[in-house]
N, C-alpha and C positions, 0 to 999 in steps of 0.2 A: 410383038406380043410374046409373053412368056408361057402361054398355055393355060393360065389361070383365068377364070371368068371374072369379068368386071362386076363388082358389087355396088359401086356407087357410094361407098362409105370410106371415110378417111380415118387415119389413126387418132385424130383428136376426138372424134365421136366414140371410137372404141375405148379410149382412155376415160372419157366422161362416164360411159356406161360401166366401166370397170370400177371407177370410184364410187358410183352409186351402189354397185353390187357389194363392194367392201363395206359400205355403210349398212347395208341390209344384213350382213352376216351376224353382227351382234343382236340386231333386232330379231333375227330368226332364232337365236339362242333364247332370247326372252320369251318369244312365242312358244317355243318348245317347253321351257320351264313352266310357263303358265298352263299349258295343256297337261303336263304331269301333275302339277299341284291341284288343278281343277279335278282331274281324275281321282286323285287320292282323296280329296275332300268329298267327292261324290260317293265313293265307296264307304268312307267312314259314316257319312250321313245315312246312306242306305243301310248299313249294319245297325245303326242306332234306331232309326225310325221305320225300317222295313219298307221304305218307299223313296224314290229318287226325288231330287229337287229339280223341278222344271226350269226355274230361272237359271240354275247352274248348267243344265243341259243345253239350253238355248245359247248361253254365253260361250260354252265350250265349242258348240257347233260353229259359231261366228269366228272364234279364234282359229279353229281348224281351217275354215274357209280362207281366212286371211293368210295363214301360214302356207296354204297351198298356192295362193297367188304370189307370195314372196318367192317360193321355190321355183315357180314357173318363170318369173322374171330373172332370178339368179342364174338359172340354167339355160337362158336364152331361148326359151320356148314361148315367151310372151313379151310384147313390147310395152304394154301398159305398166307404168311404174306404180307400185303399190302405195298405199297410204304411208306417209303423209303427203305424197305428191298428188294423189287423187283421192276420191271419196273412199270411205271404208266399204269394202264389197259386202253384198248381201250374202245370205246363206246359199251355198251351192245346192245342197240337198237338205230336205227337212228331216228331223230326227224321226225314228220309228215311233209309231203311236204307243206301243207298249214294249218294254224291255222284258225279255224272257231269260230264264236261267235253266238250261237243259240239264 
């Protein structure tokens, strides 16, 4: 023994996960861009109408939840592969009932 604990994983499994991780890096970029664009749209809409768009809020919340799952997988904190390998995750937290501006 060389003093390292046995993990029961081989290099082939590590390489497969690394390749999937590399696939998710550009997907994560698209998710981040979508969040930024959605946020900008929401503020423009809010400035024009003085109220937020509920469908945009719900969409943004779902995209953020998906992005969180992607980051957990990429950083080796979760084993469940994100969409498109599994179903799209639901919202992790519901949005606030009312948005306030202090």
